[in-house]
Steps between C-alpha positions, in 0.01 A plus 500: 500500500221342295541140389503386138300190402687265266353167386735211421438195281775242540462183297775245455688208646650701785165603650473179698871507580474853639199400711687198633795705623288791619454358846214563744263776397602492137774762542746531215792741500504695175825680414495875570136490614522371855241238595215405267208307647264253342185680623339781304618855539809451719731798463852475364761771481661609174745783446208711375257432782259243641309255281220254572575179310183309413547149364264356237466124455556347155277214385685284247180388331358841410589871530146569620591463868783751503306746283202476733727569799658796322165655404364459854817657638472799264141552611584470870807722540728735305772306320812670368646212301553127448822295485480186290768233545492187285821304463384368165166497315267234643418187304126555488224488242421868547856618441705768677333736746695810389275597202194479725664721762596746226132520403403562865759779515356658185147490645583618853823702469671269752882509458644149470868407531595156361821388669546134401603355165167327455302806612598708198278548200776399263410807294443870540172589677217525248189582702425872478526664841676211673787563742689171476869525584732204436829425673544215253610556141235479229525266203564798271787625717655154517485467122662840451794389717520160326508653152776737608702196605423323173607807304820538702612145420361503144252221576247625245344163414258367759175310544204552728375216720180557694205328658157660533580618850321820606658797320658307213329716238655812654836322492465420130387855423800656677741270314331600175526869585868482592607310188277613214649795315817504712827586324671220693371237259351256747428153363212331676545135402168374632222541755432176687179482706508205739213326677676308775182422695369279217839339446564302822780293352665803341541332158338785306694762696829322432420477129412868470811607687722275289355643179590847623842585350570826683764488773349798682150449642271743681276303735172621650293268720408427861753355742323164506502490120868599494590182687334291227652709218852471640458129561401456135788727391754280678348189344518660155860617546394866502612600851876476476756778474435544127139613554424824683167547676365838613221475760240775456207607718430545873434129546860414406678783679593281799579161351651265756402159369731214413598393147533854368667539159874553517471843333200673655459877538232685698442869576441549870409822683707645781417330828383174344696308762315672784263289703127576453457672835774751415331576167167548678665735749637707213156520339334606827765769542446635146122527545537655846738760355243587233214528751706723731592723206129535416420604856783749500352644180136518609508469879359220714141629489470661159645231281271387218395137484678373191420132572137402450315173562416212267141631479607821325401520134848601380817647640632827361877537511589825676824688447673659794648836416879495459510127575396329176632595157 
Protein backbone atom coordinates (compact mmCIF):
# COMPACT_ATOMS: atom_id res chain seq x y z
CA UNK A 1 0.00 0.00 0.00
CA UNK A 2 1.37 3.42 -1.01
CA UNK A 3 1.88 6.00 1.71
CA UNK A 4 0.17 9.39 1.81
CA UNK A 5 2.24 12.48 2.66
CA UNK A 6 0.50 14.85 5.09
CA UNK A 7 2.20 18.00 6.42
CA UNK A 8 1.27 19.28 9.89
CA UNK A 9 1.65 22.79 11.31
CA UNK A 10 1.03 22.84 15.05
CA UNK A 11 1.37 26.20 16.76
CA UNK A 12 0.23 26.89 20.29
CA UNK A 13 0.99 26.62 23.97
CA UNK A 14 0.82 22.82 24.02
CA UNK A 15 3.62 22.32 21.47
CA UNK A 16 6.30 22.56 24.13
CA UNK A 17 4.17 20.57 26.58
CA UNK A 18 3.74 17.75 24.07
CA UNK A 19 7.48 17.72 23.39
CA UNK A 20 8.21 17.59 27.12
CA UNK A 21 6.07 14.51 27.69
CA UNK A 22 7.05 12.83 24.44
CA UNK A 23 10.02 11.06 25.97
CA UNK A 24 13.19 9.87 24.22
CA UNK A 25 13.10 10.08 20.46
CA UNK A 26 10.26 12.56 20.37
CA UNK A 27 7.55 9.88 20.21
CA UNK A 28 4.02 11.05 20.90
CA UNK A 29 1.02 8.75 20.92
CA UNK A 30 -1.74 10.23 18.78
CA UNK A 31 -5.23 8.79 19.28
CA UNK A 32 -6.31 6.31 16.58
CA UNK A 33 -3.07 6.78 14.63
CA UNK A 34 -0.58 4.64 16.50
CA UNK A 35 2.84 6.19 17.05
CA UNK A 36 3.82 9.51 15.48
CA UNK A 37 7.51 10.42 15.42
CA UNK A 38 9.20 13.78 15.45
CA UNK A 39 11.39 13.02 12.40
CA UNK A 40 10.19 13.65 8.86
CA UNK A 41 8.16 11.07 7.02
CA UNK A 42 7.53 8.52 9.79
CA UNK A 43 4.50 6.42 8.92
CA UNK A 44 1.35 6.35 11.02
CA UNK A 45 -1.69 4.15 10.58
CA UNK A 46 -5.18 5.52 10.06
CA UNK A 47 -8.35 3.59 9.36
CA UNK A 48 -7.93 4.51 5.68
CA UNK A 49 -4.29 3.54 5.27
CA UNK A 50 -0.73 4.66 6.00
CA UNK A 51 0.29 8.31 6.17
CA UNK A 52 3.65 10.05 6.42
CA UNK A 53 3.31 12.92 8.89
CA UNK A 54 5.77 15.73 8.14
CA UNK A 55 6.06 18.45 10.78
CA UNK A 56 6.72 22.08 9.81
CA UNK A 57 8.21 24.51 12.32
CA UNK A 58 6.40 27.78 13.07
CA UNK A 59 8.42 30.96 13.57
CA UNK A 60 6.51 33.39 15.81
CA UNK A 61 8.18 36.42 14.28
CA UNK A 62 7.24 35.85 10.65
CA UNK A 63 5.30 33.36 8.48
CA UNK A 64 8.18 33.34 6.01
CA UNK A 65 9.89 30.36 7.65
CA UNK A 66 6.93 28.01 7.55
CA UNK A 67 5.98 29.10 4.02
CA UNK A 68 9.53 28.49 2.84
CA UNK A 69 9.45 25.01 4.38
CA UNK A 70 6.10 24.27 2.77
CA UNK A 71 7.22 25.40 -0.70
CA UNK A 72 10.43 23.37 -0.47
CA UNK A 73 8.41 20.34 0.63
CA UNK A 74 5.99 20.71 -2.30
CA UNK A 75 8.93 20.86 -4.69
CA UNK A 76 10.67 17.85 -3.14
CA UNK A 77 7.87 15.29 -2.80
CA UNK A 78 4.18 14.76 -3.55
CA UNK A 79 2.00 16.19 -0.79
CA UNK A 80 -1.63 15.20 -0.40
CA UNK A 81 -2.66 17.72 2.25
CA UNK A 82 -1.82 19.88 5.26
CA UNK A 83 -3.30 19.91 8.77
CA UNK A 84 -3.13 23.25 10.55
CA UNK A 85 -3.64 23.34 14.33
CA UNK A 86 -3.59 26.66 16.16
CA UNK A 87 -5.24 26.82 19.56
CA UNK A 88 -5.89 30.52 19.09
CA UNK A 89 -4.67 33.16 16.63
CA UNK A 90 -1.12 34.28 17.48
CA UNK A 91 -0.44 37.72 18.88
CA UNK A 92 1.86 38.87 16.11
CA UNK A 93 2.29 41.92 13.92
CA UNK A 94 1.62 39.92 10.76
CA UNK A 95 -1.68 38.49 11.98
CA UNK A 96 -3.14 34.98 11.64
CA UNK A 97 -1.48 32.44 9.35
CA UNK A 98 -4.75 30.99 8.01
CA UNK A 99 -5.36 33.59 5.23
CA UNK A 100 -1.81 33.06 3.96
CA UNK A 101 -2.29 29.29 3.89
CA UNK A 102 -5.59 29.78 2.06
CA UNK A 103 -3.70 31.74 -0.60
CA UNK A 104 -1.11 28.94 -0.89
CA UNK A 105 -3.94 26.44 -1.33
CA UNK A 106 -5.46 28.57 -4.09
CA UNK A 107 -2.11 28.77 -5.91
CA UNK A 108 -1.07 25.12 -5.52
CA UNK A 109 -4.31 23.15 -5.08
CA UNK A 110 -3.06 21.79 -1.73
CA UNK A 111 -5.99 20.70 0.50
CA UNK A 112 -5.74 22.25 3.97
CA UNK A 113 -7.73 21.18 7.03
CA UNK A 114 -7.82 23.71 9.90
CA UNK A 115 -8.58 21.83 13.12
CA UNK A 116 -8.00 24.35 15.94
CA UNK A 117 -10.12 27.33 16.94
CA UNK A 118 -7.37 29.77 16.06
CA UNK A 119 -6.58 28.02 12.78
CA UNK A 120 -9.90 28.91 11.17
CA UNK A 121 -10.34 31.79 8.78
CA UNK A 122 -13.25 33.17 10.75
CA UNK A 123 -15.11 33.48 7.44
CA UNK A 124 -15.97 31.44 4.39
CA UNK A 125 -13.01 30.78 2.06
CA UNK A 126 -12.65 33.61 -0.45
CA UNK A 127 -9.63 32.74 -2.57
CA UNK A 128 -10.75 31.23 -5.88
CA UNK A 129 -9.57 27.65 -6.21
CA UNK A 130 -8.58 27.18 -2.56
CA UNK A 131 -9.39 23.95 -0.72
CA UNK A 132 -9.51 25.18 2.88
CA UNK A 133 -11.67 23.08 5.19
CA UNK A 134 -12.45 24.29 8.71
CA UNK A 135 -13.40 22.16 11.70
CA UNK A 136 -14.02 25.40 13.59
CA UNK A 137 -17.14 27.49 13.08
CA UNK A 138 -16.83 30.64 10.99
CA UNK A 139 -17.82 34.08 12.26
CA UNK A 140 -20.84 34.07 9.93
CA UNK A 141 -22.04 30.71 11.25
CA UNK A 142 -21.60 31.83 14.86
CA UNK A 143 -23.62 34.98 14.20
CA UNK A 144 -26.42 33.00 12.56
CA UNK A 145 -26.71 30.85 15.70
CA UNK A 146 -26.51 33.90 17.99
CA UNK A 147 -29.25 35.77 16.15
CA UNK A 148 -31.49 32.71 16.32
CA UNK A 149 -31.02 32.75 20.10
CA UNK A 150 -31.72 36.49 20.24
CA UNK A 151 -34.87 36.02 18.18
CA UNK A 152 -36.05 33.11 20.33
CA UNK A 153 -35.85 35.18 23.52
CA UNK A 154 -37.02 38.42 21.86
CA UNK A 155 -33.71 40.18 22.56
CA UNK A 156 -33.99 42.41 19.49
CA UNK A 157 -32.04 45.40 20.86
CA UNK A 158 -28.28 44.94 20.90
CA UNK A 159 -25.00 46.75 20.39
CA UNK A 160 -21.80 45.78 18.64
CA UNK A 161 -18.47 46.01 20.47
CA UNK A 162 -15.33 45.36 18.45
CA UNK A 163 -11.64 46.08 18.24
CA UNK A 164 -9.72 46.23 14.97
CA UNK A 165 -8.67 42.61 15.34
CA UNK A 166 -8.10 40.76 12.05
CA UNK A 167 -11.48 40.04 10.42
CA UNK A 168 -13.50 42.71 12.24
CA UNK A 169 -14.74 44.22 8.98
CA UNK A 170 -16.17 40.84 7.94
CA UNK A 171 -17.82 40.63 11.37
CA UNK A 172 -19.46 44.04 10.94
CA UNK A 173 -20.58 43.18 7.41
CA UNK A 174 -22.24 39.93 8.50
CA UNK A 175 -24.09 41.70 11.33
CA UNK A 176 -25.25 44.30 8.82
CA UNK A 177 -26.42 41.63 6.40
CA UNK A 178 -28.36 39.69 9.04
CA UNK A 179 -30.18 42.71 10.46
CA UNK A 180 -30.80 45.14 7.59
CA UNK A 181 -34.13 44.49 5.92
CA UNK A 182 -35.08 41.70 8.32
CA UNK A 183 -38.75 41.45 9.34
CA UNK A 184 -37.64 40.80 12.93
CA UNK A 185 -37.12 44.50 13.57
CA UNK A 186 -33.62 44.39 15.01
CA UNK A 187 -32.53 47.52 16.86
CA UNK A 188 -28.79 48.07 16.71
CA UNK A 189 -28.20 50.57 19.52
CA UNK A 190 -24.61 51.40 18.67
CA UNK A 191 -21.33 50.21 17.17
CA UNK A 192 -18.42 50.69 19.58
CA UNK A 193 -14.90 50.35 18.15
CA UNK A 194 -12.33 50.00 20.93
CA UNK A 195 -8.58 50.56 20.82
CA UNK A 196 -7.39 48.81 23.96
CA UNK A 197 -3.71 48.85 22.98
CA UNK A 198 -3.58 52.66 23.20
CA UNK A 199 -5.60 52.70 26.41
CA UNK A 200 -3.32 51.01 28.99
CA UNK A 201 -5.30 52.24 31.97
CA UNK A 202 -8.62 51.30 30.39
CA UNK A 203 -10.25 54.68 31.17
CA UNK A 204 -11.44 55.27 27.60
CA UNK A 205 -12.69 51.69 27.27
CA UNK A 206 -14.66 51.96 30.52
CA UNK A 207 -16.21 55.24 29.39
CA UNK A 208 -17.28 53.87 26.01
CA UNK A 209 -18.76 50.75 27.56
CA UNK A 210 -20.64 52.76 30.18
CA UNK A 211 -22.12 55.02 27.51
CA UNK A 212 -23.43 51.94 25.73
CA UNK A 213 -27.03 51.44 26.91
CA UNK A 214 -27.76 48.06 25.30
CA UNK A 215 -27.92 45.07 27.64
CA UNK A 216 -27.00 42.64 24.85
CA UNK A 217 -23.51 43.07 23.35
CA UNK A 218 -21.85 41.22 20.48
CA UNK A 219 -18.09 41.23 21.07
CA UNK A 220 -15.42 40.60 18.43
CA UNK A 221 -11.73 40.85 19.35
CA UNK A 222 -8.65 38.78 20.11
CA UNK A 223 -8.38 36.75 23.30
CA UNK A 224 -5.74 39.09 24.72
CA UNK A 225 -7.98 42.07 23.99
CA UNK A 226 -10.97 40.29 25.54
CA UNK A 227 -9.18 40.18 28.89
CA UNK A 228 -8.81 43.98 28.83
CA UNK A 229 -12.39 44.52 27.60
CA UNK A 230 -13.88 42.33 30.32
CA UNK A 231 -11.71 43.95 32.98
CA UNK A 232 -13.02 47.35 31.89
CA UNK A 233 -16.59 45.99 31.76
CA UNK A 234 -16.40 44.85 35.39
CA UNK A 235 -15.00 48.22 36.43
CA UNK A 236 -17.83 49.99 34.59
CA UNK A 237 -20.53 47.74 36.07
CA UNK A 238 -21.28 46.19 32.67
CA UNK A 239 -20.36 42.55 33.37
CA UNK A 240 -23.02 41.51 35.86
CA UNK A 241 -26.08 39.35 35.31
CA UNK A 242 -28.03 42.24 33.77
CA UNK A 243 -25.67 42.52 30.78
CA UNK A 244 -25.36 39.69 28.27
CA UNK A 245 -22.20 39.27 26.22
CA UNK A 246 -21.97 37.12 23.08
CA UNK A 247 -18.39 36.24 22.09
CA UNK A 248 -17.97 36.07 18.30
CA UNK A 249 -15.08 34.87 16.14
CA UNK A 250 -12.55 32.00 16.17
CA UNK A 251 -10.31 33.82 18.64
CA UNK A 252 -13.02 33.71 21.34
CA UNK A 253 -14.33 30.20 20.71
CA UNK A 254 -12.31 28.70 23.59
CA UNK A 255 -12.37 31.33 26.30
CA UNK A 256 -10.93 30.04 29.55
CA UNK A 257 -9.65 33.19 31.22
CA UNK A 258 -10.59 34.53 34.62
CA UNK A 259 -12.95 37.47 35.27
CA UNK A 260 -15.40 36.53 32.54
CA UNK A 261 -18.75 38.36 32.55
CA UNK A 262 -21.45 36.61 34.53
CA UNK A 263 -23.64 36.22 31.42
CA UNK A 264 -21.34 35.19 28.57
CA UNK A 265 -22.36 33.08 25.58
CA UNK A 266 -20.08 31.54 22.94
CA UNK A 267 -20.73 29.23 19.98
CA UNK A 268 -18.32 26.33 20.04
CA UNK A 269 -17.91 23.54 17.45
CA UNK A 270 -18.26 19.88 18.27
CA UNK A 271 -15.04 18.53 19.73
CA UNK A 272 -13.83 21.85 21.11
CA UNK A 273 -12.86 20.12 24.34
CA UNK A 274 -10.58 17.69 22.50
CA UNK A 275 -6.87 18.07 23.04
CA UNK A 276 -4.87 19.37 20.04
CA UNK A 277 -3.28 16.03 19.20
CA UNK A 278 -6.71 14.40 18.85
CA UNK A 279 -7.83 17.19 16.51
CA UNK A 280 -4.65 16.75 14.45
CA UNK A 281 -5.27 13.00 14.26
CA UNK A 282 -8.77 13.66 12.94
CA UNK A 283 -7.42 16.03 10.29
CA UNK A 284 -4.76 13.54 9.16
CA UNK A 285 -7.44 10.86 8.89
CA UNK A 286 -9.73 13.10 6.78
CA UNK A 287 -6.94 13.96 4.31
CA UNK A 288 -5.78 10.33 4.13
CA UNK A 289 -9.34 9.25 3.35
CA UNK A 290 -9.51 11.78 0.52
CA UNK A 291 -6.15 10.72 -0.93
CA UNK A 292 -7.11 7.03 -0.82
CA UNK A 293 -10.40 7.81 -2.56
CA UNK A 294 -8.47 9.61 -5.32
CA UNK A 295 -6.22 6.60 -5.83
CA UNK A 296 -9.19 4.28 -5.93
CA UNK A 297 -10.65 6.54 -8.62
CA UNK A 298 -7.56 6.90 -10.80
CA UNK A 299 -5.23 4.11 -9.70
CA UNK A 300 -1.84 4.41 -8.02
CA UNK A 301 0.05 5.10 -11.25
CA UNK A 302 -2.42 7.02 -13.39
CA UNK A 303 -3.64 9.59 -10.93
CA UNK A 304 -3.27 13.19 -12.12
CA UNK A 305 -1.15 15.58 -10.10
CA UNK A 306 -3.71 18.01 -8.70
CA UNK A 307 -1.24 19.65 -6.28
CA UNK A 308 1.39 21.85 -7.93
CA UNK A 309 4.37 23.74 -6.49
CA UNK A 310 4.74 27.34 -5.37
CA UNK A 311 6.57 28.11 -8.64
CA UNK A 312 3.48 27.40 -10.76
CA UNK A 313 1.90 30.49 -12.32
CA UNK A 314 -1.63 29.64 -11.16
CA UNK A 315 -3.60 26.66 -9.97
CA UNK A 316 -6.67 25.56 -11.91
CA UNK A 317 -9.36 23.93 -9.80
CA UNK A 318 -10.26 20.55 -11.30
CA UNK A 319 -13.58 18.83 -10.79
CA UNK A 320 -13.68 15.10 -10.27
CA UNK A 321 -16.58 13.46 -12.04
CA UNK A 322 -19.42 12.45 -9.73
CA UNK A 323 -17.53 13.78 -6.70
CA UNK A 324 -18.04 17.55 -6.78
CA UNK A 325 -21.38 19.24 -7.40
